[in-house]
N, C-alpha and C positions, 0 to 999 in steps of 0.2 A: 503493499500499499504506500509506504513511504517513498520509494521507486517511483509510483505514478503520479504522486503530487508533486515529487521534484521535477518530473517531464511535464507536467500541467504547467505550474509556476514557470519552470526555465522557459518554455515553448511562448507562452502568454508576453513573458519578460521581453523576449528577442523579437516577437512579432510587433510588438509597440514601441519598440525601439526602432526597427525598421521602418515604422510608418512615420514616427517623428523625424527620423533621418530625410526621408522623402520630403519633408516638410521644410528642411532645414536647408537642403542643398540650394533651392533657387534663390536662397538670401546670402549666397557666397560671392555674389558680384555676378560679372557678366560671365565666367567658366561655370558659375554655379548654374547659371541659367540655361546656358547652353547644355549642360549635362542634364539637367532635369528635362528639358526639351527632347533629349536623346533617348531617355529612359522612357519615354510615352510611346516610342516607335519599335517595332520588330527590328532587328532580333532582341534588342535590351530589354523590350516590356516582357518577353518571354522569361527571363531570368528574374524579372522583379516579380512578375505572379508566381514562377517558381517558388521564389523565396517564400511567399507568403500562404501557398496551397499546396505544393508539394513538398516541400523541405522538412515541415512539420511532421506529415505522414510518413515519412522515410526515417525519420528520426525515431519516432514512437513505434514503428515498425520495427527497427532494429534492437531498441532497447527494451521494448516490453512485449512484443510480438501483435497480434491481432487487438488484444486489448489496448497497445500503447497507440493504435490508429484512433480507436475512439476518445482516448484522452487528447491526442492531438488535435481533434475535430473539435473537442471543447474547448482550448485553447484557441484556435482559431475563431470559433463564435466570441469567446471572451473578449479578445483583442479587438475583433471587429467591432463590438457594441461599446468597447472604452473607445476607440475612435469616433464613432459616431456620436457619443454624448459630449465627449470634449469638444469636437468639431462643430456641433450644434450651439455650445456653450461660448465657444470663441467668436460663432455669428450669429449670436442670439437675435439682433435686430432683423438680420434675413432670414432667420428661422421662423420669427413671428408672420412672416408675410406668406404668401400663397406659396403652398406646397403640393407636389404630385401624390404623394401616398395620402395626405390628408383631404385631398379632395376626391380621389377614388374610392376613399374609405366612405366618403361621405355618400357617392354615388351607389355603392355595390355592397355597403356593409362593412364594417371595419373589420372584423375578424375573417370574412371571406378575403377580403383584399390582402390583409397580411399573410394569411395562410396560405394564398394563392403565390404571391411572392417568395415565399421560403420555400415553396414545392419544386420552382424554377432552379432551386439551387442543384436539386437530382440531376440536372442535365451537365452540370459541370463535368464529370469524366468523359462524358460525350465529346464536348468541345476539344478536351485535352487530348482525347485520342484522335480527333481530325485534325488538331494542329501538329502532332507527332506524325501523323501521316504526311502532312505537308513538308514537313522537314525531314522525314527518313523516306518515304516511299516516292515521292514526286521527283526530287533532283534526279535519281539514275534515268528518270524516262526523258529529261532533258537532254541527256548526252546519248542514250541507246537509240532512240526514235525522234530525237529535235523537236519534242514539245516545248513550247515556249517558256521562256524563264520570267519570273514575275518578281516587280519591285514590292516584295512582301509588306515594306512600310507602308505600303499606299493601300494597304488594305487593313491590316493589323495594327491598329494604333487607339489611343484614346485622347480624347480633346475636350469631352463635355466638361470637365473640372472648371474650363474658361467661361461658361455659361453664367451668366450673372444670376444669383438667386439660388443655385444649387447648392444645397449645404447638408452635410451629415448623413440620413438615412437617404433621402432622394439621390444626393450624388452618388453614393455607391452601387445604388443600383442603377442608375445610369451609366455609369463606368462599366459595371459587369454588362449592361446590353451591348454598351459601344464596344467592347472586346469581343464578346461572342457573335455580333453582328459581322464583324469584319473577319474573324476565322471562319465562319460560315459561309458568305460571299466567295472568299478566296476558293475554299474547298469547292464550292459548286463551279467557278470558274475554271479550276483544274477536271474536274469531271465532265465538265463538256469535251475538252480534248479527247478524254478517253472514251466516251461514249460515239462521238463521231468518227474517230480512228479505228476502233475495233467493231463497233457495231451498229450503222448508220441505217438502221431499219427502223420504221414506225411502229408502234406498239398495235397491236391487233385491237385492244381496248381504247375506244375512242375518246372516253371520257378523261383516260389517264394521259392521251396525248395533249387534250386540251388544257388539263390541271398541270402539266409538266412543260408546257411549251414557252413558259414564260422564263424559267431557269434554263430550259435548253432550247434556245432559238431554231436551231438546226431540224427540230422536228418537223416545222412548216416551211423551212427554208434549206431542204436539201435531202435529206433522209428518205431512204426507199420506202415505197407504200408497202404497208403489209401484206398485200398480195403480189408482190413484184417478185421477180426470179433472183437466183443467185448472180446469174451473168450482169444485173442491173448493179446489184452491190459491187461487183468487182469493176465495172465500169466506173461507177461513180468514185472508187476508191483510186483507182487509177487517174482519173481526171483531178481529183485535189490533192491527190499526193505523189503526183508526175515527179520523176526526179529531176526534170529538166528545172525544177522551182526548188532545186535543194538547198538554194541560198534563203529560202524562206522557212520560219518553223513551220512544223507539222500541226498547226493551231485547228481548232473548231472551224466550221466554215465560216460563221458570223465573225469572226475574229477581225479586230481592225487591221491587222497585217497583211489581210487578203484584200483590203479593198481597192487596191490598184493592181491586183494581181490577175492578169488575163486567164488564167487557168481555173479561176473562181466559179 
């Protein structure tokens, strides 16, 4: 029991100290502001978020097994609430003004709104899995089959902390949405390349085509009809990925790098 308490207190202290450091860095003059800005963009933000989300779980697992993971989660929630309370106290005047959580609680009910918000935490492992796939599985494809490379920082970054009036509870949830939206959008962009490269065939389910075409525009702008033939697929692949265009990335059909491509 003493070990678990020590792990809990140590992790809570380390996490709170990390949050305090993030607030102090931009106050260190121009270099501090530059570093603070850099930490908001991938790949640096991956390290920052891993410090707050993954590091405690790893430490807990190493020192106390699966029970340690539960203790680490408790430390994460404790440090999060410590930050929320102090951040709202430090910005009390803004906190008294309009708030997203307060407004939505009034519209749908307090306990419903807050319970729903915290349930979304269950999706965190999913987004980390997607992020690891982007870091580990996708890069080899850019070399092996010339999939386009992406400026990850253009997708994965956080900036809503600059929005006037966002403090404490509202701010942390908006930053969470900020991060996960970027991760998911980049993952979708990468998956477009995979789908069009290896299986450019429309789904037999028309409703699925309609639902997916927003994220996968090639469904309506290039993929072979579901009642087509394999010869149609081969012809399409040869047209889209002909070797004479080898100086171009093998991107999905609607990718911007194909706009001036005569083989598109």
